[in-house]
N, C-alpha and C positions, 0 to 999 in steps of 0.2 A: 426398401429405400428409406433414406433419412434426409432431413433438411439440415444443411450445414452452412454456416456463415463463412464467406470468403472475403478477404481483402483483395480487390482486383486491380486497383490503381489508387494513387493519391485521391482522397475524398470520394472513393467509390467502394461500396460494399454490395455483395450479391448473396442471395440465398440459393444454394444449388442443391439438386437432388444427388445424393451419393449412395452407393451400395454399402450395406452393412454385412461384413464378412462373418462367417461362422467363427466362434471363438476357438483359439488354440487351446491346448490342454490347460494352460495356466491363465486363461483369460475369462473375462465376464462380458456379457452383453448388458448394457445399461440403457433404459428408456428414460430420457430426461424429463424433468418437471419444471426446472428453473435454472437459469445461469446468470451470473453477474458480469457485467462489462467493467473492466478495470479502466477507470477514466484516465489514469496516468499513462500506462504503457500502451493501451489500445488506441488512445488518441494520437500518440506519436506514430503508431503504425498507420492509422487512418489518414493522417496528414502527410505521410511519406517522409517523416523526419527520423527514420532509422535506416542506416546503411543496409543495402540488400545483402551484403556479405556477412552481416552480424548473425551469429548462431542464435537460434531461438532459445532453447534451453536444453543443454546436453544432459541434464540430470533426469529429464522426463522423456520417455520414448515418444509419447503422443505429441510433444512439442519439439520434435527434432527438425532438422533442416534449417533453412535460412529465411530471411524476410524478403525473398525475391518473389514478386507478384506472379501469379495469384497464390495465396496461402491462407489456410484457416488459422485461427488463434483463439485464445481464451484459456483460462485455467481454473475456473470455478463453476462446475456444473453439478447439480444434485439431481438424482433420479433413483429409479428402482431397478434392481438386478432382475432381469427377465430370462437370462440364459447363462449357463456356466460350462467351462471346459471340462474335459474328462478328469483332470487331476485336481479340480477345485472342490473344496468341501461343500456338500449339498446345502449346508446351512446358509450359504451366501445367497441362495435364491430367495427373492422377495425382500432382501435387505434394502434399506434406504442408504445411499452412499454419496459421498462427495468425491467427484472425479477431477483430477487435474488434467482436463481435456478441453479442446476447443469447443466453441458453441455448436452443438448438434443435437438433433432430436433423438437420435439413437446411435450407439457406437459400441465397438468392442474395445476393451482396455485391459491391461494387465492387472492382476490382483494388487500388485505393489503400488499401482497408481491411483488407488482409491482408499478412502477411509469410511468405516461405518459411522453414520451419524448417530451420536449418543441419544438416548431417550431424553425427551424433554426439550430437544432443539428442533425447531421447524426447518423445512427445506429453505425458506427465505432467510432464516437466520444462519443456517449452515453455509450458504454461499459466501458469507463474509470470512470464513475461516482462513483462506490463504492471505487475505489482507490483514487479519488480526495477527497471523504468524509473522508477517512483515513488521507490524507494529511492535510485537514482542522483541524481534531482532533489533529494531531501532532503539528500544528502551535498554536492552542489554548493552548495545554498543555505546550508548551515551553514558551509562553508569551514573544515573541520578543519585544524589546523596542527601541525607537529612539536612534540612535547612537551606538547601540551594535554591537559587532563582533559575527557572527554566523558561525558555521561549520556544514556541513552535511556529515557524513561518510557513504558512500555507495550510488551509483547512479544507482540503479535498478529503476523499474517503480515508486515505492513509493518514493524513494529518489529524483528522477527527478521531480516528481509532487510537492513534498514538497519544493524543490529548486525553482520551478517556482512561487509558492505562496509567499515564503519568499522574493523573488526578488522584490516584490511590496512594501515591507516595507522600511522605511527610515533607513536602517542599515548603520553602518560605512563601513562594508565589509562583503560579503558573500563568504565563501570559501568551496569548496566541495572536498572530498577525495575519490578517486576511482582508482582501479588497472588497468582498461581497458582504453586504449587511446580513443576508439570510444565513450565510455560513458562520458569521460571527455569533449569531443567535444560537445556532446549533452548537457551536464551540462551548459557550457558557453552559448550555443545557447538559453537555457531556462532562463538565467538570472544570473548565478553565476558570480561573479567578477573574480574568479580564480578557477581552478580545478587542484588538485595536486595528484601525486602518493604517496601512503604511503611508497613505497620502496625507494624513493629518497628524501623524505621530513621529516624534524624533526617536528612532530606535536606539540611539546611543544614550537615551535618558528615560528608559522605561520604568525604572524602579526608584523608590524613595532613597535619596543619597544619605539621609540621616541614619539609615540602618546598615550602611555599607560596612562590611567587616574590614575594609582596607583604609577607612578614614583614620587619618593620623599616621599612616605608614611612613616609614623613614624615607622611602623613595617615591617621588611624585608619579613615576611611571607605573607603580603598582597601585596607586590610588585612582580607581576608575569608578566613581560612584554612578549609579544608575544603570549599570550593565549587568548582563546575565553571567551565571557560571556555566550554563549548558544551553546551547541553541541547536535546534533542528531546522534544516532547510528542506522542506517537503513540498514546495510550491510547483516545481517543474519549470520555473522561470529562471534562466541563468543569471539575470540581473539581481535576483533576490539573494544570491550567495554573498554578494557584497554587503547587503543589508544584514544578513545573519552575522557576518564578521563584525560589523559595526555595533551590533547589539550585544556582543560578547566581551566580557572583561578580561583582566589579567589572568593568564594561565587557564582560561576557559576552554571549553570544548565545543566545536562546531561539527555536528554530525550531518553529512551530506547523504540524504536518502533519495533525492531527486535523480531521475534519469533524464538527461537533457537530449538524448539522441544525437542528431547531427548539429544541433544548435551550439555555436561556440560560446565558451564562458570567458569573460574578460574580468579579471580581478584587480583591484587596487591593493596590492600587497605592499603597503607603504611602511614608513618607519613605525607607525603605531602598531601595525600587525606584528612586526618582528619584535619590537620591544615589549609587547604584551604577551609574547610567547603563546599565542593562540594555537590550539591543536585542531587541525582539520582532519576529520575521520570519515572514511568511506564506510557505508553500510549497505549490505545487499543480502537478501534472504536466501540466495542459492548456496551460500556457504556459512559455516560457523566461524566466529572469530577464533584465531589460533589459541588465545589464552583460555578459551572455554572448552576446547575439544577434549580435554582430559576428563571433564565431568559432565559435559553436555553432549547429547546426540540430537540428530534431527527428530527422532521419535520423541525424545523428552520435550523438545521445544514445541512440537506439534500438540502434545498433550497439554502443555501449559497454555497454548493458544485456545484449545477447546474450553479449558476452565475459565480463561479471561472472557471468552465469547459469551458465556452464560450471564456475565455481569454487565454487558454493554447493551444499551437500548438501540439495537441496530435498526429497528423499524423506523426510528427518527430519520435515518439516512436515506431511506428508499423514497425517491421522488417520482419515479416513473416505472410502470410495468407495461411492456409491449410484447405482443406475440412475436415469435421468431421471424415470421413472415415480414414483419415491419422493422427488421434489424437496420436497414439503411436509414430509416427515420430516427432510430435510437441514437445512432452515431451523429446524425445531424444535430439532434437536440443537445447532446453533450458538447459538440463543437461550437454551436451558435449561442447557447444560452446557459453558460456555466453558473450564472446567478441563481437559476431555479433548478438546474439538474445537478444532483449530487450522485446518488447511486441509481443507475438504470438497470432494471432486470429484464431479461428475456424469458418469456413463458412458453411452454410447449403443450 
């Protein structure tokens, strides 16, 4: 028997005993040591802000089905392979692996749904790999360039990891926007040049206008001093998308990485938006952008994420560790106290 986390109703989580099946010929049995709660996606599920008809993830067998209660979820569990199917290479036994699998103390999973954890990476660091892969996708989709000004709105786990990767680019300046003081401190520790509060800062005037490349442009519509070339909306707050557009200058890109669930988005797509020719881009890790599919594969992106993961101080992001038996409390903490809770881990 295993202990598995189930979402049973809005704001209700239960830990249930479930049976662990013998592995099929191409499967492994994994005994978990730690798993990471995704504060963005899993809080939407916890709050009941995702349509029950929405498919969970058709690319992963362990996340199949829909979000109709009750259901298990999670996609970042690290553990040890304790059993193997008849067709599996015996060398898998005893390996430490990352599994794209819901929170559970033990489970069977296909070989294709796990990754060996490279030497030198701890289990607590490895559970960040799926979110680092998301951050890699966001950076790819935003296409940051030399000397550009970039803004990241929202400094949750995905926002912080995206900031950490963007900080390695030769940008003119990297500014983050976050309502919580503690997360702004984390943001600068991970590489942001500045982190500001949206309640006290005019997002249309984040940068020094004296360095604006459009100063003196022939058309006033192109001269937008103080705005960004590239902005990411990663807060999960629909209202923040308007802020992201306001922060972005002529011909700039706004990359929308937030999943808002059932929350409606109201945008003010006024004359400035159209005249500024702002480019709104969707970004989602389940697919590769069409323009990169000729040279990039999911495997190549995953290996890139492993390499980036080594360079990020993920231990700074871990604020809580709770045994899986206390999973309901873990979700309460994330929901009630976002100022102090960033990455919550479940231990087994």
